[in-house]
N, C-alpha and C positions, 0 to 999 in steps of 0.2 A: 120370843122378839126379844133380838139382840136390840137394848137397849142404850147398852152402856159397854163401855169394851171394860175390859178385867185386864190392870197391868200388873206386873208382877209385883211384889211387894216394897223390892226398892224404888220403883216407880209409883208406887205407891204413896210413898214416905216424899220423894222428892214434888208430887204434886200436892202432897197435902202443906209440903211446906211453901209452897206457891201461893196456897190458898191463905196461908198464915201472913204472906208478907203483902198479897195484892193491895194491902190497906196504904201502902206506901210510905206506913209509919215506922220508925222503928223499933227492931224487936231484940232484948240482948240473947246471946247464945244460948245464956242458961233456960232463960226463958221458953226458946223454942226446943233446947234438948226434954225440957220435961214434958212438954205439949206432944212434943211427938217420941216420947219414953226411948229415946237413943242418948248415944255420949255427946260430948260437944263437940269433939274429934270429926263423928259422925257427922254433925250439923253443919261443920265447916267442908265435907266431901260432901255433901247434898246441894250446899250453895256454888260448891264448883260444877256439877251435873248442869244446874238451872243454867249458869252462866255460860257454860259448852254450846247449851242452847241457843245463845243469843238475847239471853234477858238479864239487863243490866241490872245488877245489885250491887249497893256500896254498903261496904263495911268499914266501921270507924272502931278506935279502939273506946271503949266504954260505954259507948252507943250501941253497940250492936250489930245487925244487918238489916238493910233498908232497899224496897227498888223504889229505881228512880221514879216514878211516880203509880199512883192510884190507878187497879186496871178492875173492872170488870172481867173476871174470867166467863165464860161461857161455861152454862150449867144444864146438863143434860137434863135433870128433872125436872126442871122448870122451862125450860122451852115444851120439853113432852106434856105438862101440865097446860101448860097457855094453849097449845096447840089442841089438846081433848078438849079444853073448853070453847075453844072456835068449830071444833068438828071437821076438824084438818084429816082427811085421813093417809094416815102415816103406817106404813109397811115396819119402819125399822129406824131408828136410828143412832150412829154413831159418832159419837162426841170425843175427838182425837188429843191428846199433849199435842203429838206432833207427826204427821205423814209428809212422805212425798207431795201426791196432789191429793186433792179430794175426787179428782176426775176420775182418776186412775183406778183409787180404794172402790170406789162404784162401778168402775167398768168390770173390775174381776167378781164384782161381790153378784149372785145370783139379782135378776129384774123381780121389782116388784111388782104382784096382781095387777091388771089393770085397773086403772082408779084408783090406784092407791101411790105413795110417795115412799121411795126412799131415803132416804137424807145423812148426809155426813158433812160435820163439821169441825175444825180444827183449829186451835191455839198457833200452831207454827206450820205453816208449810216449805217444806226444802226446795219442794222443787215443782213448783205450780208452772201451771203451764198458761201460756198469753196465746196469741193469734198468729198465725204464721211463727211458729216455733219460739215464741219470743218467752220469757220467764216472767213470771206474774210474783213481784215478791213482795212479802206479807209479813213484816217483822212482828214478832209478839205484840198483839191487845191493839193493835197498829189498825185493826179493821177486821173485818167480815171474809172467812173463808169458806164458801159456804155451796157443796153439791149436791144436787137432787138427781135422784133415776127414777124415768116414768116409763110405763110402756104405752103404746099408741096400740090399738086394733089391728089395722094397718098406716101405713105410712101417709100421712094427711096431703093432698094432690099438691098443696103449698108450702110443705115442708119446710122449703128455703127462708120463709119467712118467720118459724119460728123464734130465731132472735128477736126479732124485732117484738114479736108478742112479750116475750118475758123482758125486754127492756121497758115495756108500757107498765107490767105488774110490777116492775123495783123501783120504778118511777111513784106510781101510785104508791105502794109503801112508804117512799121517804116522804111523798107530799102527804100522805095522812100521820106523820109523824112531825109534823111542821119544819119539813125541810123545804126552802123556797129555792124557785129557780129552779130544778134541775132539770137537764136536756138530755136528749137524745140524739147522738152523732150516726148517722147510719155510717157500716150496719149495727154493727154491738157496743158501743160504749155510750156511757153514763158522763155525762160532761157539766161541769160548772162555769159558766163563764169563758168557754172555749178549752177548757184547762178538764185532764182527765180525774173524775171521779170515783169511777169503776168498770167494770170491763161482764162480757157474758161469755163464755165460751159453750160452743153446745158440738157434742161427738154423738156419733149413733150407729149402734150394733143395730144388724137385724137384714132382713131379705127382702127383696124388691115385691116380691106380693107372702104380705104373713106379717106378725106382729111384729114389731121396733121397738127396741129399747134406746130409749133418748137420756144421755147425760148431761143433763145442766148444768156450768158451774158457773159462781157470780162473786165476781169479790167490789167490797165496796171498802172505799180508804173513808176510816173513821176520825184518825187520830195519828199522821205520819209523820215521823221524826223527820227533822231538816236534814239530817245525814242521807237520809236513803231518798230525799228529793231531789238534793244535789247530786246523789248518784247517780240518778236514772236520767236526772236533766244532762249528767253529762254523758252516759251511757246513749241513749236512744232517744234525746232529743225529747223526752216528755216530761211536760209540766205538770206536777197533780195539783188534784184540789182535794181535799178531807173534808168531812159533817164538820170537825169542830170549829172551821174558821168560815165553813158557811155560817154556822148556828150555834157559836160557843156556850149559850146558854139553855139550849135545849138539845145536847147531842144525844139521841137514843141511846141505850144502853145495848150493847149489842145482841144479848139475847132476846130483846124486843124488836131487833131489825131481824133477825132471824125471824121471829115469830111473824111478822109484820109479812116479810117476804111469802113466806110459805103458805101463809093465808089467800092472798093474792094469787098466787102461782095456782093454786090447787082451786081458786076459779077462774082463771083462764084458760089453764089448757086442755078442758074438756067442752069449751067453748070455740077453743081454737079447733079441734080433733073433728068437731063438727061441723062447724061454719069459716073455717081457714082466719086468713087476716081482715075481711073486711067488716066483723064487729068491732074491731082495734084503730083500720088506720087513719078514723077521724082522729082519735087520741095522738095517734103516734105523731100526727099532724102536728098535735099543740105543742109536742114537746120537742119536736126537730131541730138540731143547735143550728144545722144549714141550711134552711130553707134560704132561697134569694141571696145567697152571699157566691162571691167568687170561689173556686174551690181546682182542687187539683185531683183528677181520680186516676190513680195507679193501678193498672190490672197485672198480669203477666207479661200481657201483650204488649202495652203500651202507656205511656200518662198523655191524658185528657186536659185541659183545660176548659171553664165554661162555668156558668151560672148553675144550681142547683134547685130543684124545681118539684122537691119533695119527694114522695113513691110511688109506685106505679100500683095497682090491686092488687100483684102478685108482692109487691114488695121489693123491686129491684128498683135502682136512683135513678131519678130522671135529671139528665144534666142538660142546659141548653150550649149547645156547640155552635158559637156560629151562626144563630137562627136555627137550627135543626136540634131536635129532642131527640138524647141517647140513651137507652135506658144501658144499665151497668148491674149484671146480677151478682160478684163480686168487686172487693178492690178494697184497694186503702182510699183515705179521703184527706186533705188535708185542706185548710182554710186559708186561703191568700188572703193574709189583710193587707189591707191595703196604706201605709202609713202617715200617719196623721200629719199635718203640716202643722206646725208652729211655728204663731207670729208674736215678733217683740212688740209689746206695746212699751212704747217711751215717750 
């Protein structure tokens, strides 16, 4: 059971330094050198390695080094212990400092035994993938980047609805952690007040008849730096939300969030394999962010405007277009906000 990656000793020291700095307090160069059993110039080099990864570290004369804010680091042993206590069937867990893409990491790893999951989480994802070839950025400590690999004995008939079921599971986990008003936007965005809180990306390897290995990638914004929000708003016209903004006084720790999500998925995936979307459809409707709103649907063939009317029994989007109900199996949806009219009082 490979439960922990084995970094080289230089990386181990770098990661240990990160642990020491993760409390957001100042640490003098000499105290860090003593704890890490290296010279002060070696500490300075290790700080440089962390900065290269995009981790903001201040250094001030006489005070030492400090991370700009405290961060709860991912902890493989804690995640493992919590999953065992909750009887989540886990075959392997990799918690990595940095990886190009957690989905890609699992695509390249062997498939887990049927009924068990293989999980990869990371602190920094350098080339995370979103839908339609977009990148999913997650700067250090700002969110949860998680992928799990699962094997279906055979491809479920309603396989295309898997993303909806994963959305329900992640929403359940967030509600259970005290995050209010989470909603789902078809096909696989987590939203809060029409702003993007997270996303789901599903990739598959498998034959038409026989076992299918599925990789489920999940990203949730926990506390996104303002600079990243601005960048995304400029680049992709995406307006973000994060858990810190929704519930500042009870932001779940990231390890806790990962455990809650995996626990929900361990319950939902076998049910989906047996019964498809049906057991989740009503719940999806309760989380539906766009039902009965004016939407624009972009497919490869066309752009359609209409009123969203929920999902079909197989998980396609239903849209009322000039009085006719149309079904969309895939596509991007944008909500057309009606401009509010402001009346001057005087």
